[in-house]
C-alpha positions in Angstrom: -46.9 99.1 4.9 -46.0 95.5 4.3 -46.8 93.5 0.3 -45.9 90.0 -0.2 -46.8 87.6 -2.9 -46.9 83.3 -2.6 -44.3 82.5 -4.3 -45.0 78.6 -3.9 -49.0 79.1 -4.6 -49.9 77.9 -8.8 -52.0 81.2 -9.1 -49.4 82.8 -11.1 -46.8 85.6 -9.3 -48.2 88.2 -12.4 -51.4 87.6 -11.4 -51.0 88.0 -7.4 -49.9 91.3 -8.1 -52.3 92.2 -10.0 -55.0 91.2 -8.2 -53.0 93.0 -4.6 -52.2 96.2 -6.7 -56.6 96.2 -7.1 -57.3 96.0 -3.8 -54.3 98.1 -2.4 -56.0 100.8 -4.6 -59.4 100.8 -3.0 -57.9 101.7 0.0 -59.0 105.4 1.2 -55.4 107.0 0.4 -55.1 106.0 -2.4 -58.6 107.2 -3.7 -57.6 110.4 -2.9 -54.6 110.5 -5.1 -51.0 109.2 -3.4 -48.9 107.9 -5.3 -47.7 103.9 -5.2 -44.4 102.9 -4.4 -42.4 103.5 -7.6 -42.3 99.8 -10.0 -38.5 99.2 -8.8 -39.3 99.3 -4.6 -42.3 97.5 -5.3 -40.6 94.7 -7.4 -38.0 94.4 -4.7 -40.6 94.3 -1.9 -43.2 91.9 -3.5 -39.6 89.8 -4.6 -40.4 89.5 -8.2 -38.6 91.1 -11.9 -39.7 94.1 -12.5 -41.0 92.5 -16.2 -43.4 90.4 -14.3 -44.6 93.0 -12.3 -45.0 96.0 -14.5 -47.4 92.8 -16.4 -49.8 93.8 -13.9 -49.1 97.1 -14.4 -49.6 97.5 -17.7 -52.8 95.3 -17.3 -54.5 98.0 -14.7 -53.7 100.6 -17.1 -54.7 99.3 -19.8 -58.8 98.9 -17.8 -58.3 102.4 -17.1 -57.5 101.7 -13.0 -53.9 103.5 -13.2 -51.9 106.0 -14.6 -48.6 106.2 -15.2 -46.4 109.1 -14.9 -42.7 110.2 -14.3 -42.0 112.2 -11.0 
C-alpha cells in the first residue's frame, strides 16, 4: 500500500495526514481490526516527521477513532 501526502499543498501536513488516516481506517481491513503501520514506518512512508504524524494520530485518538497499543 502506497501512502503519500502533497508537500506542495497549502493545507498543513498534519491535517493532510489526519484526512488520510480517517480514509484509511474506513477501509474494510482496518474496520475488521487490522493494525495500522507503526508510527515510525508511517512517518517515513509519508515523508513527514513523527511529531507531525503524532498530531494527526492524537486528534483521532482524542475523538475515539483510534486506540494506541504497544505491541
